[in-house]
C-alpha positions, 0 to 999 in steps of 0.5 A, a space after each residue: 509532532 515535530 515537522 523536522 525530519 522523519 524516519 522510516 516506520 515499518 509496523 507488522 501491519 501491511 509491511 510487504 506486498 506483491 506487485 508482479 503483474 505486467 505494467 502495461 496489464 495494470 495500466 489497462 486494468 485500471 484504465 490509466 492513460 499511456 504509457 505504462 512505467 517501467 517497474 520490476 516485479 516485486 514478489 516481497 515488495 517493502 517500505 522504502 521501495 518504488 511501486 506502480 501508483 494509480 492517481 487521478 490528474 485533477 485537471 483532466 480527471 484521467 487516471 495515470 499510473 506512476 512510480 512512487 516510493 513507499 514511506 510518506 513524506 508530508 510536504 511540509 517536512 523541512 529535512 529528511 534526516 531522522 523522523 518518521 516516514 510512515 507506511 500505514 495510515 489508520 482509517 479511524 484517524 486519517 481524516 483528523 491526523 496532522 500527518 495524513 489529513 491533507 493527503 487524504 483530502 486532496 492526494 488519494 491513490 490506489 496501490 495495485 497489487 497481486 497479494 500482501 503478507 501478514 504474520 501470525 503468532 503461533 503459540 509455543 513458537 518464537 518466530 511468527 508464521 507468515 501468510 500470503 493473502 490474495 483474491 480467490 480469482 488471483 487477479 490484481 486488486 487495489 489497496 487505498 493509499 494517499 500520496 505526497 510530493 516533497 521538494 528538496 529545498 536546496 535542489 528543487 529535486 521532487 520526491 513522491 511517496 505514499 502510504 497505505 491505509 488500514 482498517 479492522 481485519 475481516 473474518 479471514 484475515 482476522 485469523 492472522 492479524 487484527 488489521 488489513 489494508 483497505 481494499 477498494 473495489 473497481 466500482 469505487 475507483 473513481 470516488 476514492 481517487 477524487 470524484 467524491 470529497 470524503 469517501 470515508 465510507 470505503 474504508 472498511 473491511 473487504 468481503 472475506 469471501 473473495 479472498 484466500 490465504 495460505 502459509 509461506 516460508 519464513 524466507 519472506 521475513 528478509 526483504 532481500 529474498 524477492 522471488 516467485 518461490 516465496 509464494 509457494 505454500 508451506 507446510 506448518 
């Protein structure tokens, strides 16, 4: 793999998320220190956009709520022109992949979301049917992520990015897609964020009994559509 330049990659798996909860409410829910950043609600959040991310300060151990861009730029990249900027990292290979292993070992994070989207192939239809996926209680939850800080050589500008980790789908999401993002339970935030050296035990399908899915309009296919109406149930 060349380390010269990357391009954005948007696979079908976990390429859109919902992040609409109030930043201050998210800060309190995840026990992050103040202040909360300014962040617009995203009903159809897509790669290359900025999102609220929870990280752990390696010195103080405190959780912080920060803004990072979706699409990982490894710290060793020399030139941003061209090349991959992956939005997902597979749980099965993250500890060995040259692209991800350093970030997994040292820079894990959480992506607080209110839901995510997946697309299902329907026999006899050319266009896949999108589904919204969330918790039954409709509370925010956290996806497992890794992050990087990249510095532009000629200006010193710092660009902070992340990718979402994926695993095999549980029985609910598996009816739509064969993979899903890794969801970290609240009791496991500390191990994931750094108190545990290698928390690979957490990279597993989340309990399907706590989740819900519903079909939505294909308007979600266009990331320019970013409004609450996208989440309304759609009759198939």
